[in-house]
Structure formats: C-alpha cells, structure tokens
N, C-alpha and C positions, 0 to 999 in steps of 0.2 A: 456425221460429216465423213466424206471419203478419206480425208487426210489422216484420220485417226487410225486407219488400218495400215498405213505405210510405215516401214522402218526407216527409210531414208527419204528426206524431203530436201530437194535442191532449190533454194530460193535464188532467183536470178533476175537480171534486168539491166537496163542502162544505168551507168553511174549517176548518182544524184536523185534517184527516184524514191529513196527511202527503204530499200530492201533490207538494210542492216537492222533498222528499227523493227520492221515487220518480221524478220527472222527471230529477233529477241522476243517479240510479242507472241509469235507462234510457239516458241519454246515454253514460254510461261503458260500458254493455253494448254499445251499437251501435259505439262506438269500438273496443272489444276485438274486434268482428267484422271490423274493417278499414275501416269507413265513416268518411268525413269528416263530422263531426257539428257542427251548430250548436244550442246549447241556448239557448232564448229565454224571457224572462219579459215579461209585459205589465205596464206601469206607467204611471201618469199623468204622472210627472215623473222626470227623470234622477237627481236628487239623493236620492231615497228609498233607504233601506237595502235591500240586495239579499239576500234570504233564499236565493235560488238560488245566488249566488256563495258565500255562507257554507257551503251544503251541499256545495259542491265544493272548499272550502278556498281560495277565491280572495279577493283584497281587495275586489273590486267588479266592476261591469259598466258598459257605456256604450252609447250609441245606435249605435255602430259595432262590428262584431264584433271581439273581442279574443281572443287565444289564451290559453287557460287551461292546457292541457297538450296532449301530442301527440294530434292528430286531434280535439280538442275546442276549439271557440270559443264564446264567449258573447256575447249581445247583449241589450239592453233595448229592447223595442218600445214606443215611446210614440206616442200619437196625433199629436203635433207632427212627429215624424220622418216618418210616413206622409203627413201633409198637405204637408210640405215637398217630399217626393219627387213627390207628385202634381202640385203646382204647377210643379215643375221640368219634369216630363214634358209637362205641358200647355202651359206658356208657352215651353218650349224654350230659355229663356235663364236661366241660374242666377242672374244678378244680379237679374232681375225676380222670380224665385221667392223669393230671400232678402229682397228689398224688401217683397214681399207678406206674408211671415211676420213682418216687423218691424212691420207695421201692427197696431195694437192692435184696431181694429175687425174686421179679418179673423180675427185669432186668436180673438177673442171669439166670432165667428160659428161658426168651425170647432169650437170646444170646447163651445159651448152648443147648437148646432142638433141636433135629434134625430137619432141614428144616425151623426152625423159623427165622433164620437170613435171608435166602433167601426170606421168606414170607414178612419180613419187607421191603426189597428192592422192591419186586413186588407190595406191597400195596402202597408204596410211589409213584411208577410209575403210578398206577391207580389214586391216588389222583391228580397228576399233569395233567393227561389226562382229568380229570373231570372239571378242572378250566375253568370258562367262563368269557368272557368280558361282559360289561353292555348290549350289543346288543344281547347276547345269543350265539355268536360265540365262538369257542374254543380259550382260551388264547394262546395256543401254537398249531400252525398248523402242526408242525413237532417236534418230540423229538428224538434226536440222542443220543444213550447211548453207552458210552465207558465201555464195560464190562471188568473186571480186568484180567481175564485169561480164557483159554479154559475150564477148569474144572468148573469154576463159571458159564459160559454161559450154560453149560449142566445141572448144578444143578438147575438154575432158570427154565430151560425148563422142567426138571423132577419134579419140585416142586408140581404143581397142582395135578398130578396123585398120588404122595406119600401122600400128606396131605389129599386128598379125601378118601383114604383108612383108614386113622387114624381118621379123623374128617369129616364125610360125611355131617353133618348138622350144623345148627346154623349160627351165623355171620361169623365164620371162613370158613365154607363150602361155604357160599354165596360169600365171597371175593375170595376164591380160584377158584370157577367156573367162576367168572368174569375174573380173571387172565388167566385161561385156554382158555376162549373165545378169549381174546386179543392175547395170544401167538400163537394161531393156525389160526388166521384170516388173510388170504393172502391179503385181501383188505386193512387191516390197519397196518400189521406188516411185517417186512422183516429183515432177518439176512444178514449181509455182513461179510464174512470171509476174513481175511487179512493173507497173508503169504509172505514168501521170496522165491526167486527162488533157493532154496537149498533142498537137499534130506530130511533131518529131518523135517523142517517146512512144506514141501509139504506133507509128510506122515501124520503129525499131522493134517494138514488142511483137508485132505481127510477123516481121522477118525472123525474129528469134524463134517464135513458135513454129514457123515453117521449117527452120533448120533443125530443131529438136525432133520434129515429126519425121524428117528424113532420116535421122539417126535412130529412130524408133525408141526415143526416150519417152516414157509415159508422162503425160501432162495431166496435172491434177486440177489446177485452177489458174485464173488470171485475176490479179488484184489491182484495182485502180486506186492509187493512193492520193491523198490530199484533194479529194473531190470537194469542190465548193458546195456549201449547203444552199439549197434552193428555198427561199422563204415564200415563194409565190405559188398559188394555184394556177392552172392554165388560164382561167379568166382574169386573174389579177395580173399575170404576166402580159396578157394582151393589152390590158388598160395601160400598164406602165410603158409598154413599147409605143403605143399611140401617143401618149402624153410626151414622151421623150422625143418622138419624131416631130411633134408639132411645136414644142416649146423648148426643146433641149439645145445643146446637151445639158442634162440635169445632173445634180450631185448623185453619184452612184451609178452613172451610165457605164463607166469602165468595169465596175463589178458585174453588171448585167452582161456586158460583152464577154467577160471571162466565163461567166456561167454558161452562156450560150455556146462558147467554144468547147467547154467541158462536156456539155450535153451532146454536142455533135460528135466529139471524140468517143464518148461512151457508146453512142448509138452505132458508130462504125465498128467498134470492137464486138458488140453484140451481133452485128450482121456478118462479120468476116471470120471470127475466131473459132466458133463452135466449141467453146469451153464455158464452164460456169464462171461468171464475172462477178467478183466481189468488190465492194466499195469500202474504203476507209475515208471518213470525212476529213476535211481540213481542220485540224484541231490546234488550239492555242498552246497546248502543253509541249514540252521539249524533254529530251533526255530520258531518264528512267521513268519519269512521270508519264510521258507519252507512251512508252512501252507498256506500262501497267494499264493505262486507260484503254488502249487498243485491245489488250488481252482480256480485260474484264468485259469490254463491249462484245467481243466475239463469244466469250463464255455465256453472256446473257442471251445472245442470239441462238446459241446451241441449245441452251436450256429451254427456250421457247419452242424451238424446232422439235425437241424430244417430247415436250408436253403436247404439242399439236398432233403428234403421231401416236400418242397413247390411246 
C-alpha cells in the first residue's frame, strides 16, 4: 500500500464522518506492519477531551508523546506547544522561551494573529519529525495526524504561502519554508480524505480534494466510511425493486433506498475524484472495538494483496 511509504499522513474530512476512528485504525495498521507510530490530534488546548485517545482505549493524551501500546505513542499538537518550541529554537535559551510564553501579550499575539495558530501546529509537527533515536534513526517512522475539520486542513495547507508573503525571511521564513517542503513532498506526506456515502459529505470531500490539489498537498486515498453492506446480487436487487414497486412500500424499503443513495455517491466519487477509493463497511462495533476491527480488516486485505503479488 502506498501509505506505508509516507512519514506523515494527514487524515481529514467533514466533522462527523468518522475520521478520528479511522486515524486510530490507521495508526494500529502501521504499528502491525512494524513501524514506530505517533498518532497526533490537533487541539487548541491540552485539557479538551480526547476523542482520539478514546478511540484507542486510552485515558487521554498530552503535549508530549505518551506510550499507548507497543509501537504506538500519542500526542496532542497545540499551537502553544509549537510556539514554545519555535521561541526556544530561536532564542536558544529555554528560560527566555518560557518567560516569553508566560507573557500575556505575546501569548495573545501568537493566538490572535492571522495564521500564527496554524503555524504553531505546523512547527510542532516539524519538531516531532526531527526527533531521533540514539542510533540516529527517526524516533517516529510514521506520524498520523487527525486534523479537526475540513477548513483546518486547508488552513494548514495554505499557511506557508500566506506567511511567506508576510514574513519572507528570518527564523519564521525558514520554518515556513521547511513546512512548505514537508506539505508538498509526495515522498513523505500524504492526505487521506474521509467521507460518508451521502450527498453533502461527498460534495464537501470533492471540494476539499480540489482545494488540497490547488495547494499541491499530495493525496494518497479517499475513504468512504460506514458504507451500508449490500446483500443483493444485481438480479436479486432487480426482483426486490419490482416487488416493492408493485406491492410496496415493503419492510426494508428505506434500507434499500439508503443503499441506492450510497451506491450513487460511491459511483460519483469514482467518476470525479481520480484517487483510490477505499470502503469501510457500516459496522456494529463502537469505540476501541471498532478501531481494532477496522485495523484487522485492513491488515487482512493487505496480506491478501501481498500474497496475490507474489
């Protein structure tokens, strides 16, 4: 699978499509493949409830990576953590950086100034990517980021270009150029767009993909989540539709209508997107059980794919 070669995977989509669960499942899948994985969520404050930790069955997360299970660590990427790291790297003295972050005026400026909040998140991601083990290898072989919303993903993608127009030089300019190189490098970064098989989420997914392409963010895949399972063959479906039209509405007619809408949405994505389209079926499990079920399903598919290519 192409995603196994990327160091940074940005999971994004409209709120409520299940991207947090799929982020957690993807982290598990990468860990099963033998990678050291950091699963990250973007949040404005440390104290907010962690949906990502809940999906992995963990009590919570923090601004520093914490071990959740073998090969998986979790972190909460806040703007303030990135700002603190940037000031430390720029001022070269931790005490000065901490003093600056205690300044109410500086904190207000960093959180209120246009694009500086996204810059803090991006800089924190760069910090985590730079971390090394004693043997010089990367501390994290893969970082999977649960971005909070469609608009935020585009804001991070647009950030380098916006800031370079405002501050082309100095430490900020250098950091932004490094971020721009990361965000547009198809060898290292890939975006995974998650949607539901419904009209509005599909429309928003197509618009998001178009926006990411304009910003030259490499796109790895589109995942259709909660796809209703189809129990019919084409012949059986034709019989069921004729019976329902003649004698209906029958029990199960609404489920068939939902299935038809889902099939139409999926066909639209295949026709318009130009990306590999994966499907996650509508499963009865919830929470960590759902995360594990999806990860094991993907692992089985990958094993069959490798066996077929041998």
